N, C-alpha and C positions, 0 to 999 in steps of 0.2 A: 197683422197675421192673416194669412190666407185662410179662407173657409175650407171645410172638408170637401165641399163640392168643387171648388177651384182646384184643389190638389188632385181630386179624382179625374178632372177633365184635362189636366195638364198632359202634354204629349210625353211619351217615354223618353228618357234621356240616355244617350250613348248606347243605343241599340242599333246594330247593323241593319241595313236594308235587307229585304227578303232575298234579292239576287245574290248579294255577297254572303249571306248566311248559308244559302244552298250550296254555293261554290266553295264555302269555307275559306273565303278571302277576307283580308282586312278591309274594312269600310272606313272612308274618311269622314262619313257622317255629314257631308255637304248637303245643303238644301237649296233648290228642290230636287237635285239629283246628285248622287255621289259621282266621283270621277270615273269609277269603273263603269257604271251604268251609262254615263254621258258618252264615254268612248264607244260604247256598243249601241248607242241610239235606242236604248230601251227605257221603258218607264221605271222609275226608281220608287219603290214602295217601302215606307217605313212602318213598323208596327204601330197602329193607333193613329196614323196620319194619312189623310186622304191624298192620293197622288194628284199633283196639280195638272190643270189642263195646259198642255205644252203650247198649243196654238194660241190660246187666249193670253197666256203669260208672255209669249213672244211679242204679240201685238202691243201689250201693255208696256213691255220693256222698250220697244222701239219708240212708242209715243212719248214715254217719260224722258228718254234720252234727248229727243228732239226739242221737247218743251223745257228742259231744265236749263235755266239761264246760266248756271255755273259750269255746264258741260262745255268743254273747249270747242271752238268753232271748227277746228279740223276734224272733230269727231263726226261731223255731218258729211264729210267728204265720202262720196261713194267709191267703191273699189273700181279701178280701171280694168276693164276686161281686155283691152288691147294695150299691153305694155310696150310702148314705142321705144325699144332699146336699140333699134337700128343694127341688130346683130344679123350677120348674113345667114341665110338658110334656116331661120328660126320658124318652126311650125307654130301656128296660132294655138293658144290654149283653148281647151274645151271648157265651157262654162255653163252653169245652170242658174236660172233666175228663180230664187225661192226666198221665202220669208225667213230671216234668221231666228233660230230657236235658242234656248239656253244651252243646248249642246253644241252649238256652232263653234268650231275651232277657231282660234285667233289666227291672224294673218302673220305671215313672215315670208322670208325669202324663198324657202323651198316650195311654198304654195304656188309661187309664180314660175317655177321651173318649166320651160317648154317641154312638152312630152316628147320622149325619144322616138315614139311611133305615133302616127296620126290616130287620135282617139275618136270614139263615137261622140257625136254632138247630141245633147239632150237639153231641150228648152221647155220649161213650164212656167207660164206667166202667172204665178201665184201673187206676186207683188213686183211689178216692173220697176219700182223705185229703189229696190235693194238688189244688188248683184252679188252672187257668191261664186267665187272662182274655185274650181276643183281641178286637180291635176293628178293623173295616174300614169304609170309606166309599167309595161309588161316585162321589163328587163329585171334581172336579179338585183337584189339590194347591193350585193358586193360589187357588181359592175358599175352601178350608179355612184357608189362611194368612191370607187377608183377614178371614175371619169370626172366627177364634179365636187365631191365633198372632202376628199382626202386632205387637200391643202388646208381647208378650214378646220378640219378635225385635229390636224397636227398643231394648229395655232391654239385651239381650245385646250389641248393637253398641257401646253406650256404656260397657260394663264396663271395658275396658282404660284408657280415658280417665279414668273415675271413680277407678280404683285409683291412677293417677299423680297426679291433681290433688287427690283428697280422701282418699286412703288407705282407701277403703271401696268395697264393692259391695253390692247388696241382700242378699248372703249372707255378707259379711265385715264385721264391725263395725269402725268406725273406730278403736276403742281396742284391738283384738285384739292388734296387734303393737307396742303403745307401749313395752313393756319389752324388745323385741328381736325381730327378724325372722329366721326360719331361712333358711339359704342358698338353699334351693330357691325360696322366695318372693322373695328379693332378686334372683335371676336372672330370674324371671318379671317382676318390676317393671321391671327394666332393659329387657327385651324389649318391654314395654308402651310404654315411652318411645320406643324405636326405632320401634315400630309407628305411633305418632302422627306420626313424622317421615317416614314412607315416601312414596315417589313412584315413578313408572314406572322411574326409573333405578336406585334403590337397593333396590327391592322384592325382586329375587332374592337379594341379599346378606342382607337381613333375614330372609327365609324360611329361608335356609341356617343363619342363626344360631339360629332357633327350633328347627330339627331337631337341631342340635348340642346345644343346651341340654336338649332332651327326651332325647336319647341319653345325655347325662351323668346325667340324673335316673334313667334306667332302670338305669344301671350303678352308681349309688350304693348304699350300704348301706340296708336298710329303715329307716324312721323309728323312732327309739328313744324318743320322748316324744310325748304327746298333741298338743302344739303342732306338732311336726314332722310328725306324721301329717296334721293339718289343713292345714298349709302345702303339703304334698306334693299333696294333692287340689286345693286352690285354685289352685296354680300350673299344674297340668295343665288345669284348666278355662279359665284365661286363654289358654294356648297353643291350646287347641281352638277357642275363640271367635275368636281372631285368624286362624287358618287357615280356619275355616268362612266367615267374612264378609269375607275379604280381597278377594274379587271376582276373584281369579286362579285359574284351573282347577288349576294346579299346587299352589297352597296348599291347595285343598279336597281334592285327592287325597292330599296328605301327611297330612291329618288322620285318614284312615280307619284306618291301621295302629295308631294310638295309642288308639283307642276301648277295646280290652280293657284297656290299661294304666290308663286313667282309671277304668274299672269296678272293677278290682282295688284300686286305691287307695281308692275309696269304700267297698268292702267292709271293708278294713282299718280305715278310720276309724270304722265302726260300733261297733267294740269299745270305743271311748272315749266313746260318746255315752249320755247318760241321756235317756229320753223321758218327759215329764211326763204326769200323768193327764189324761184327756180332759176332765174337768169339774172344774177347781179351784174351791175356794170363794173367790171374789173379794170376797165381802161383808165378810170379816173383814180388819182391818188388822193389820200385823205391826210389831214394834218397829223403829224406824228403824235402830238399830245393827245388828241382825241382818240386815236387808235390805241395808244398805250393805256388810257383810262378805261377802255372797253375790254382789255385783255382778260381781266379776272372773271368778268361775266361771261365772256366767250368761252373760257375754259370750262366753266360750269355747264353752259348751254350745250356746247359740242359734246361734252362727256355724257350729258343726259340724252341728247339726241341719239348718239351711238348706242348707249345702253338700252334705250327703248327698242331700237331696231334689232339689236343683237339678242335681246331677250326672246323675241319671237323667232329669230333664226335658230337659237338654241333649242327652244321648245319643239320646233318642227324637226330639227335634226334628231332629237330624242324620239319623237313619235315615228319618224321615218325608219330609223334603225331598229325600232321595236316592232315593225311590221305594219304600221298604220299607213297605208298607201293612198289614203283619200284625204288630202290636206286641202283646206279651204281658207278663204279670206272673207271676213265679214264687213269689210269696207272701212273699218275704223282704225286698223292697226297695220303693222308690217310695212308694206311698200308705199303706203300713203304718207310717207315721211320725206323730209329733205334734210341733208347734212352736207358739211363741207368736205370735199375731197381735196386735200392739200397737205402733202407731207411737210413743207416748210412751215405752214401755220400750226399744224398739230405738234411738230417737234420743237417749236420755239419754247424756251424755258424761262424767258424774261419778257417783260412788256416791251422792251426795246427791240429784241429779236422778233417779236410778234409784229410790231409796227413795220419793221423793215421787210419782213416776209409779205405782209399785206400789200405794201406798195411796190415791191420789186418782183414778186412772183405771181403768176396767174393762178387763181384758185377756182375750183369748180363746185357748183352746188348740184348734188345728185338728188333729183326729185322723182319719186315713184320708180326707182330703180332704173332710170334712163341714163345709161353710160355712153350714149351715142356721141355726145360732144367730147367726152374724155377720150374715147377711142380715136376720134379724128384729130384732136388738138393737143392732148396731154403728152408729157414726156414721162418715161418710167420713173424718174425721180419725184414726180408729182404724186405718185400713188403710194400711200403708206400701207402698213400691214392690214389694217381694217379694210381698205379699198381692195387690196389684192385678194383677201379672203372672199369678199362678196363678188368681185369680178370673176374669180375662178369658178365660183359656184354657178353664176348665171351663164357665163360664156362657155364653161367647160375648161378643165385644167389644161388640156393640150392647146386649145385655141388661145387661152390666156398666155401660155408660154410662147406661142407663136407671135402674139402681139408684142410682148416684151423683147423677144429675140429680134424682131424686125426693126427694133429701135435700139439695138445694141446692148440689151440688158437681159437679166434673168428674172423669172418670177420669184 
């Protein structure tokens, strides 16, 4: 039993921070800073708890990550300030060198969008070993959505329906769960079916069900297997999409507190992912038996790679459309990934079809969002929906359409 002194000195539980209390907003109680304070780059103070020193904690975090032997090697990769995508007439990104703090936003595709107008350059050499990319645009959000994001957002809206009817999404292979679906994904799939049947009358009940399932997911033990880790992240993605695009303001507000949970889940997933080399030798064929035996593992790995990248794409879409126009990359996530762009490989539904596609079709590895080789050598039939979504965001929808049109196809 704890002594009276220990009970007296224990920090208060479940009390909102001072900023959320003054603003009369719900606080997610995250430590050292709640999500609302972190977004506003302000010190988060809880009653009875001393606010941490952000600078010292950031230094400690960076050192611990580099010294942790369990932390994946790719986590040490620094963010590339010059994304060599070989796109015509792309203006260089503005960037600032600064030490990452606990408030630093995670990376994703939108953080790397070339600014639509030349921005001001600002360089401060607080820590030259860590580069943080920031991108801003003076154009209205509606214009940027129309020019770059609309295709991707249309894909997002269809994801719950695709998962119910086809057992797949652009980041979840159809055969991923053929031998069994973890409980977290079963619950998310049931919620997707409810979401498809929603109307003005049952929408509040369905939203309440979503939040209950997410709370259950938060309270559940951490995933113990690679498949459970992937299902955990994919289920949160589906919940987030349904809340974001429901059209109801209450649903959209309910999505915000779960953003950090989604980011944490994706970070944990990275521990199970292998990233392929940037330039594989696709000229050599491989024995059919060997390729067929690797298919099941490839399905998991490619689904995990796409899920990790898509998580941060989704998070930045949410932050962008909610008015946060200062998106950044901390060098550990987002575009510092590689994944296979090959519709024949991704669409293969048997190990034999996969082996045939591997030996007879050219496949591309997209590393650090470099689509240059794809734009030069790929055919439209090589680019699946996931690739089209990211390509249209980076290149711009009209330029992506022009590339497909010049090769006799449509986006």
